[in-house]
C-alpha positions, 0 to 999 in steps of 0.5 A, a space after each residue: 500499500 505504501 509503494 502505490 501511494 508512493 508512486 501515485 504521489 510521484 506521478 502527481 508531482 511529475 503530472 503537475 510540471 508537465 501539464 497543461 504546460 511543461 516547466 513552472 514558469 512562463 514570461 509575460 510583458 507588463 505594457 500592451 503591445 497592441 499597435 505600432 504606437 506601442 512597438 515604436 515605443 517599446 522597441 525602435 525608436 523610443 526604447 532609445 531614449 531609455 536608454 539615453 536616460 540609463 547611460 546618462 544615471 544608471 541608477 535610473 535602470 530600476 525606474 525603466 527597466 525591470 532590473 529592480 525587482 528581477 533577481 537572478 536564482 542561481 545554481 550549478 547543481 552541485 548540492 540539490 536539497 537532498 539529492 546531492 550533486 545532480 548536475 546544473 540540468 537536473 536542478 532545473 526544476 528546484 530553481 524553477 520552484 524557486 523562483 515561483 516562490 518569489 512571485 508567489 510570497 513576495 510579488 519578485 519576478 525572476 529568471 532561474 540560471 543554471 551553469 555548467 561551472 563546477 570552479 567556485 570562482 570561474 562561477 563568480 565571474 560568470 555571476 558577476 557578469 550578470 549584474 546589469 540584468 539582475 536587482 539581487 542575486 539569489 544563489 542556491 544549491 551550490 556545495 560547500 567549501 565551494 558555496 563560500 568562495 562564490 558567495 564571498 567573491 560575488 558580494 565582494 566585487 557587486 553592488 547589488 545583494 547576493 545572498 546565499 538562500 541554503 546558508 543565510 536563508 537556513 540560518 535566519 530562520 533557524 534563529 527565529 525559531 530558536 529566539 522563540 524556542 528559548 522564550 518558552 523554555 525560560 532560557 537565553 542565548 548567552 547561557 546555554 549549550 549547542 551541539 550542532 552535526 553537520 558542517 556544511 553551509 547550512 550548518 555554519 551559518 546556522 552557527 554564525 548566526 547563533 553567536 550573532 543572537 548572544 550565545 558564546 563561542 566557547 559554548 558551541 560544540 561541532 560535530 561531523 561525520 568525524 566526530 567532534 571539530 578539535 583543534 588540530 584535527 586534519 580529517 575533512 577539515 575546512 577553515 569554516 568548521 576550523 572556526 569552531 574547533 572545540 579541546 584538542 582531543 577526539 571525542 563523539 557525539 555521545 560524549 558531547 551532547 551531555 548537558 546540551 540545552 540546543 541540538 541542531 542537526 544540519 545532517 542526515 538521518 539517524 545521528 542524534 539517538 534517544 539515549 543522546 537526548 535523555 543526556 541534554 540539559 531539561 526542556 531540551 530544544 531539538 532542532 533535527 533539520 536533516 530532509 527528508 529524513 531528520 537527524 531524530 523523529 519527533 515521536 522518538 524525543 517525546 518518548 523520553 522527554 517529553 518537554 521537549 521543543 521540537 523542529 524540523 524540515 518537513 512539513 509534516 511535523 511542527 515547526 517546520 524550518 523552511 526558508 520560504 519564511 525568509 527569503 521572498 521577504 528579505 529580497 522585497 525589503 532590499 530591492 524596494 529600497 535598492 540595498 546594496 548588499 544584505 548585511 547583519 542588521 536586514 537579516 536580524 531584523 528578519 529574524 526579528 519579524 519572523 519569530 514576533 510573528 509567531 508570537 501575536 495572534 494568528 492571521 485568519 487565512 494561515 488558520 484556513 491554509 492550515 486547517 486543522 492545525 492548532 495554530 497558537 504560540 508554544 512549544 508547536 508553534 515556533 515560527 509562523 506559516 509560510 502562507 501567513 500574509 502578514 509576513 511580507 508588511 512585516 518582514 519586508 518593512 524592517 528588513 528596508 528600514 535595517 537597510 536606510 539604517 545602516 547607509 546601504 540603501 540607495 533609494 531611502 523609503 520616505 513613509 515607511 508605514 505607508 510603504 508597509 500598508 502597500 506591502 499588506 495591500 499587494 496580499 490582502 487586495 482589498 487594503 487599498 481600497 477599504 482603508 478610506 472605510 476603516 478610516 472614517 469607521 475609526 471616527 467613531 465608537 459603534 457597537 456590531 452584533 453578529 448574529 453568528 458568534 460562534 463562528 470561527 470567522 467571527 470570532 478571528 473578525 472581533 480578534 482583529 476589530 479589538 486590534 484594529 479598530 475602534 469599534 465593539 463586537 457584540 456576539 450573540 452565542 453560547 460563552 462557554 462555546 465562545 471561549 472553547 473554540 477561541 481557545 482552539 483557534 489561538 486567540 487571546 479574547 474571551 467572552 465577557 472579557 473582551 467582548 459582550 456576549 447575548 446568550 440565547 440560552 441563558 440571557 437576563 434581557 430575554 423578556 425585554 427582547 421577545 416582548 420588545 419582538 411581539 409588541 412589533 410583529 403581534 398584527 402578523 400572527 405573532 403570538 407571545 409564545 412564537 416570541 419567546 421561541 423565536 428569541 431563543 433559536 434565531 439568531 438574527 432576529 435576536 440581533 436585529 432586537 438589540 440594534 431596535 432597542 439602541 443596544 448595538 448600532 448594527 447586525 452583520 449576519 448570514 454566514 451561514 443560511 440563506 440571504 432572504 431567511 435573514 432578510 425576511 428578519 432583518 425587514 420585520 424588526 428594522 425595515 421602519 421609519 422609512 428604510 426598507 431594503 434597495 438592494 445588495 451591492 457587491 464591490 468585486 476587487 479585480 486586477 484592474 480595478 474595483 468593479 460594483 455588482 447590484 441588486 444580487 440578492 434582494 430584489 428577483 424581478 426589481 420595477 424601474 423605481 427598485 432599479 433607480 435606488 438600487 443605482 442611487 444606493 450604489 454611487 453612494 457606497 462607491 464614493 465612501 470607497 473613493 470611487 468617482 461612480 460611473 454606473 451602466 444600468 444593465 440589459 441584454 438590449 442596448 438604447 432602444 434595440 430590443 423591447 423585452 421586459 427588461 429593456 422597458 425597465 431599465 429605460 423607465 429607471 433612466 427616466 427615473 434618474 433623469 427626473 431626480 437629477 442625479 449627481 453622477 455619470 450614467 447610461 443605460 439600458 446597455 449590455 455588460 460589454 458595451 458598459 465595460 469596453 467604451 469603443 465598442 459602447 462608442 459605435 452602438 451608440 456614440 452620444 453616451 453620458 460618462 468616458 472609459 468604463 463603468 465600474 458600477 453595473 446595475 442589473 434587471 434581474 437577481 439572477 444576472 446580478 449574482 450570476 455576474 458576481 459569481 463569475 467574477 469571484 470564480 473564474 476572473 479572481 475577484 476579492 467580495 467586499 460585501 454584499 453591503 445592503 442599501 436602504 437600512 441606514 447602515 443598521 444592518 447587513 446580510 453577508 454569505 456563507 462563502 465569506 472569510 474572516 477578512 470579509 467580515 472585518 471588511 463588512 464591520 468596517 462599512 457597518 462601523 462608520 455612521 450613516 451620516 458620513 455617506 448618506 
């Protein structure tokens, strides 16, 4: 069975690399190449202007070319992963993979360069000759001690960052993991005894980093296949190993491990035994990082040292020491300030950032990517997960700051907080457009009540609200369930202490709530018994009553269940005093900008009046996001060419908007392609009322609007903010079951903005 699984996994990996097209990379242009004008600017004669600017000022290459965001991953294939010296060509899949990680995690463009050159000095010559092309060099999978020579020569001769990830990337992540392991164990760098196996590039770099973090040189013991590295030893020695020679006599790992606080393994399987672990200091820290099989398996360590703190290089055990936590972000920060090198201070800043993130509350995105794992700081969670989207903002900005403070930044960043916001916006697609909404929300302190308070997404949203906003979350749910789920999710918040709870099973306001509901609904067939039952079981109705009574300012519901079911109770209770639901508006964030779509849920076949109200509400909400509204009233008909039901209703809506004299650009009726393609629209109807593409689409059928929303989300990579319930004075919003914790946070900001700000 195991062989069958291995064969299946092997074939799946090969298929991943082969289909739908070979390899993991392709090159795409960043500028249009649609006509002769584009060609004349991209190449001859226009390209000469950029060439002359760079000749006059070499630093301007980062303005006019991709060099400032371009990294070379260079290898000769002499020490690839756990595969050894497989040669340059066979190493190409690994280098392509490294380039993909640069792009995925830090949006850095990358070329992989595999060189048939075993001589380290000649290899350094080739790399140095590449300097005009790249903004930085990532050396990869070059055997020791050649890698030390190559890196030293390149750093001396090149004026761009040169970083050997096998050395420094591993050392940085080990440094972050060790920082937090000592924090958990209650130990200090300057007090611990370190025993390491493996005198290769990664092992030596990790020891060098531990010294920078405060480990005393005399407390480090290095072993390799020949045993302890001691003074005077001739066998298998290098200058790098000799720097860690300890004592003058031979010794074995079993002998030197006695009393060790930290075992650092970068060697091979089975090197560390259970008997050796038993000889270590109390609360031992075991970093068994050999891949694919570690020096000792975690279960074997725990069998003899239950309180041990363990890290490996594997993803199927806690605390995977993975270089992807480091290299994309240290290069991002270095490139953005035009650093001439990556120095110790930048590496230490990287360590501090990674370690601090693990000690902070886990992000909802990381929790979703690693569902089922307990991501709470402690022995089994020393370093953040690679898919934690906060890494780029925290680490890259810390690296950039260190580069500027140490004088190696050629293009210093004036506003570091704004830089970090921009980095966060590169992973949180909604961050940039949501900024004015969050800023407006912070001007008030509103109470936002969540109907589904036991949902983990709601709990993470509530935690983020308390960290980032002035609004107060109120959660409907059972306190013991909420507390248990907060603990399981690694969230520091607790009911009653950090936020208010409405407990449907036992709340002192229960009688007040059911009597209020009965008073509102007694002439709609609701008896006292029904009112009591609803206020025990229907959390949406409970939340709406809380808003009606002034005990909360806005309700968010809908993380499960059908939209119109929730809308029924929201409208029953809050649809009074001139308030009624006009439509649901979804903001779809795409690569080329925002697009609003409505009405996605409320009015199945809207009347002309309802279409007009939806357009007015959508334009008002667009302005909240800093978007100048351009509304297209959409139908299959184009400007009266079809006498269809949707055409007649949308034309009626246009007449109503004209009579109202609205202050936003709008036109219709028109098809979606005419709305989004101004050239097509100009051919169909040259006397249109606005220029450019529409940014708000209002449909004549909810089915059409909801389909457009889902197609944009599922096939076009659109990120949804919403749905925003229009017409209810910001007293309630109904989300959909697919919403994320980040989406709920965005909705809480919308709900947290006083209605007077945008009405």
